[in-house]
N, C-alpha and C positions, 0 to 999 in steps of 0.2 A: 126699396127696403121698407118704406113706410107701409106699403100694402101688405108686405109679409108680417109686419107687426100687427096690423089690423086683423089678419087671419088668426093670430094668436088669441085674440080676444074672444072669449066663449061665454055662454050663458053661466058657467060655473065661476068665470072671472070677468064679470061685466065692467069692472073698473080698470082693467089691465092697461089700456091706452092712457087713461087719466093718470095712472101711476107713472107710466113711462114719461109722459110729457112733464109731469111734476118733478121727476128726478132730473130730466133734462134742464129744466129751468133752474132748479137748485144748483146743479153741477155748473151750469153755464154762469150763473152769477158768481160762483166761487172762482171760476177761471178768469172772468172779467176783472174781478177784484185783484186777482194775482197779477194780471197784465197791467192794470192801472198802477199798481204799486211799483212794478218794475219800471215802467215807461215814465212815471212822474217823479221817480227819485233818482237824482243824478248819480248817487253812489251806487245804485243797482244797475245802472246802464254800463254794464261791463260785458266781457265775453260771456262769462258765466250767466249773468242775468239775461242776455240775449238768447243764450241757448235755452234757458228755462222758458222764456217767452215763446220761442219757436216751438218747443214741445207742447206748451199750453195751447198755442194756436192750432197745432196739429190735432190735439184731442178735441178742441172745440169744433174744428172743421169736420172731423169724423162723426162726432155726435150730431152735428147740424145736417150732415148728409144723410144720416139714418132717418131723420124726421122729415127730409125733403126741404129744409130750410136753405134754399140755394143762395139767397141774398147774404146770409151770414157766412156761408161757405166762401163766397167771392170776397167778402170783406176780410175774412181770416187770411185768404191767400194774398190779398193786396197788402195787408198789414205785415205778413210774413215777409214779403218781398222788400217792403220798406225797412224792416228790421235788419235783414240781410245786408241791404245797402248801407245802413248806418253802421252796422258792426264792421264793415270793411274800412270805413273812414278812420 
C-alpha cells in the first residue's frame, strides 16, 4: 500500500507523502494518548474501555499497515491480545 501512496505523489502535489506521514503521526499520537488513558486509569479498565482500546488498536494497526510500519502492526496485535486476555479475567 505504501508504494501505491507513493504513486499518488505527483509534480503537482510534491508534498503528498509528507502530508500523509504527518497525518499518520498526528493521528497515531492521539490514538496512543487514548490507549494510555484507558490502560493507566483503573476506572476505565472496564468492558467498555477495553472495547474502545481494541477499536483504537485496530485503527492504529490499519494505519500502520498502510505505511508499512510492520513493527507497530505487530505491537498493536500483541497489545490487543493482552487486552482480550485481561478482559476475560
